[in-house]
C-alpha positions, 0 to 999 in steps of 0.5 A, a space after each residue: 652214638 657209634 655209627 656203622 658207616 659203609 663207604 662202598 665205593 671208597 672214601 678219602 682217607 682223611 674223612 675215614 680217619 676223622 670219622 674213626 676219631 669220632 668213634 664211628 666204624 667205617 667199612 671201605 670194602 666193596 660189596 655186591 648182591 646178597 653180600 651188600 644186602 647183609 652188610 646194609 642191614 647192620 649199617 647206619 649209613 651207606 656212602 656211594 660214588 658212581 659204581 654202586 647202584 641203589 635201586 628199588 629191589 635193594 631198597 625193598 630188601 633193607 627197609 625196616 633195618 638199621 639203615 637210615 641214611 644214604 649219601 651219594 658222594 658227588 653231585 648227581 643222585 640218579 644212581 639211587 632211586 631216591 624218590 622211592 627210598 624217601 617213600 620207604 623212610 630213608 634219607 637220601 643226601 648228596 654232596 653238591 658243593 664239593 666236586 664242581 671245580 674238578 668236573 669243570 676243569 675236566 670239561 675245559 681240559 677236553 675242549 683244549 685236547 680236542 681243539 689242539 689234537 692233543 688226544 690223537 697226537 699222543 697216539 700217532 707220535 708213539 706210532 712213529 708219526 710226525 703229523 705236524 701239518 695235519 694237526 692245525 687246530 683252533 683257539 678257544 678264544 672267540 668261540 661260542 660255548 653253549 652250556 646245557 643246564 646251568 647249575 654249580 658245575 656249569 657255572 664253574 665251566 662258564 667262569 673258566 671259559 669266559 676267562 679264556 675269551 669264550 662267548 658263553 650262552 646257556 639253556 636251562 629247564 627253568 628258563 632264564 636265571 636271574 642269578 647269572 645275568 652275565 651269561 646269555 640264555 637261549 632256548 635249546 634249539 637256539 643254543 645248538 644252532 649257534 654254539 661252536 662247543 656244547 657242554 652238557 651239565 644235566 642229569 639223565 632222565 630215563 623217561 626222557 632219554 637222550 637230550 642230544 640225538 640226531 634231531 639236535 645234531 642236524 641243527 648244529 653247525 658243521 664242525 661243532 665240538 661236544 663235551 659230556 662230563 655229566 651222565 651217560 645217556 644224555 647224548 645218544 652214542 649211536 647218533 654221536 658216532 654218525 655225526 662224528 663220521 659225517 663230519 658234523 661233529 669235529 670232536 667229542 670229549 666224553 667222560 661218561 657213557 651209556 654203559 660203564 665200563 663202556 663196551 663201545 669200542 668204536 666210539 672210544 677208539 674214534 680218532 675224533 674222540 677224547 675219552 676218560 673213564 668217568 673221572 670228573 670228580 677224581 682229584 685229590 682236592 675234590 675227594 677231600 672236600 667230598 669227604 668233609 661234606 659227607 661228614 657234615 651231612 652225617 653229623 647233621 642227620 644224627 645230631 652229632 
């Protein structure tokens, strides 16, 4: 069986080479709009990252065609209307095991950056400023890290944070988890009240909206740090800006935004913000693992 595979947001070269060696055709060009619909109708598998959105209207246009399998090369599948796609006969898969370490390391990186003013001193020094006495930071050791959501990525953050001497607590919609006895469970309200750092690791639910908004910010310690490497929208950007300006939030590390590419220049230019352009899974190692897991998913689906 020769498969036509569209990697609409690109794919690790080693994975492309491996699929081609197996006799399949891999297209790594990016298509939008009608062009994407036309290509998908003659494609067996589409593999996407975060740039491509597969919504109900697109699904309606390609159902009944050659397309059978949709793969989100990453953890979250919220950029695919996966429930509707399944109802229309498509199989939707992700690669949940591949990028956890990469995202966890970025979250920890933002924590270090904010705690020691690395983000802003990189800017001010290039402007000729020597603010040695202005940038008195804090140490992560001894601080409480509150994790919102406890899954693969969150666990990797927890392990690294504990190795740094942090006290790790978590909240989770499923409640206390028996598989993580080494970390303490808290309710959401308890967690936001006692945490020095709060890191989010949950999907965005448009029916629920932001998980952290004014109500939660008001409960937090003065000088708390917020880290979001999960999904844009789980933190209300307007309320976060207000909390940064008031001093309630000492710093925010943000990799994901309500709109991407973000147009929120006030937020990304804020001196208390360390920002990155949705690069959580963007390491060579993670992309190679994602490619390998994608191949495994394809082989399993088509019994290759």
